[in-house]
C-alpha positions, -999 to +999 in steps of 0.1 A: +562-637+143+553-622+176+519-607+186+534-573+186+548-575+151+514-589+139+497-558+153+521-535+136+516-552+103+478-550+107+480-513+114+502-507+083+476-524+061+448-502+074+440-468+059+449-439+082+421-423+102+404-394+084+410-359+098+398-324+092+423-299+081+424-265+067+421-273+030+413-242+009+386-243-019+403-244-053+405-210-069+388-224-101+356-232-081+356-198-065+359-181-100+330-202-114+307-195-084+316-158-085+309-156-122+275-173-118+266-150-090+275-118-110+256-132-141+225-138-120+225-103-105+230-087-138+203-108-155+178-098-128+188-061-130+185-060-168+151-079-169+135-061-139+116-038-163+099-068-179+085-083-147+047-084-146+029-063-121+025-076-086-007-079-066-022-046-057-013-031-090-044-030-112-025-041-143-025-076-155+000-095-177-019-085-208-010-049-202+027-057-209+019-071-243-003-042-255+027-023-269+041-054-286+008-061-303+006-027-318-015-011-290-044-035-294-056-056-264-063-093-271-099-100-259-094-137-264-064-137-241-083-118-215-113-142-218-089-171-213-073-155-182-105-143-165-136-161-179-128-195-192-130-212-158-167-206-155-180-200-190-156-226-206-135-224-237-166-230-258-187-203-242-214-228-233-208-225-195-217-254-172-253-264-173-272-254-141-241-237-126-226-211-150-247-196-178-237-199-215-225-169-235-236-185-268-268-169-280-273-153-246-297-123-247-274-106-221-244-109-245-260-102-278-285-076-266-276-040-258-238-036-256-241-012-227-258-039-207-230-064-214-204-038-204-223-032-171-223-069-163-186-072-168-179-039-149-200-048-118-207-085-120-239-103-110-253-120-080-286-137-075-310-153-099-304-147-136-324-162-165-305-171-197-324-187-226-352-197-202-329-214-177-325-199-143-290-197-127-283-186-092-247-177-087-222-149-086-201-133-113-171-112-100-167-075-107-139-065-131-142-027-128-111-025-105-092-053-123-094-043-160-090-011-179-116+004-203-096-010-233-094-044-217-131-046-209-139-034-244-117-061-258-132-090-237-168-078-243-161-075-280-146-110-280-176-125-263-201-106-285-184-119-317-173-154-307-191-187-299-215-182-327-225-147-316-225-119-342-232-087-323-215-054-326-181-048-310-175-023-281-149+004-279-130+018-248-150+051-250-183+033-245-168+014-215-155+047-201-189+063-204-206+033-188-181+032-160-187+069-152-224+065-154-224+039-127-194+050-107-214+051-075-227+016-079-205-005-057-222-039-056-228-066-082-261-063-101-289-083-085-296-106-114-329-104-132-343-079-107-320-051-117-308-061-152-343-065-167-349-028-160-317-019-180-327-039-212 
């Protein structure tokens, strides 16, 4: 066998070189992808009304569940969403850092005072059960509605071993209007003691 015929035999044994050609996508794949795309667009269009509010809108996710729950706001859910990080699930706070809500004179005292604390927040030194805390509590007047503040204040006043009276949205509305011009957090003991 000559060298030339050996080369030809070797070339025949090898696979042909790959090449790019104009091969169309199978029509079944096009139908499946088109169907998924149409389904996704229709799903988003139908469920657009159930999307929670975006930032800048003063509603929170709990607002979308009020109607489903018979018009009543869940104070425990609001507490979990806004308060549990500092005051903890037990309401005992973090010693030396965040004050407890259990048996706190600020929680079980005048309901108007508790509402004012949630509306405007606190900064500076605050004494709770003889222990001094120096921190900041955020304001919720622009984040929560009157009904939501009433629900979370009522939850705190009746949970964690507390047995104080509940609060309604009318009281929160009156307290909000009474201090509408107050635009800073309360200055701890210095301002809150005068409101007791």
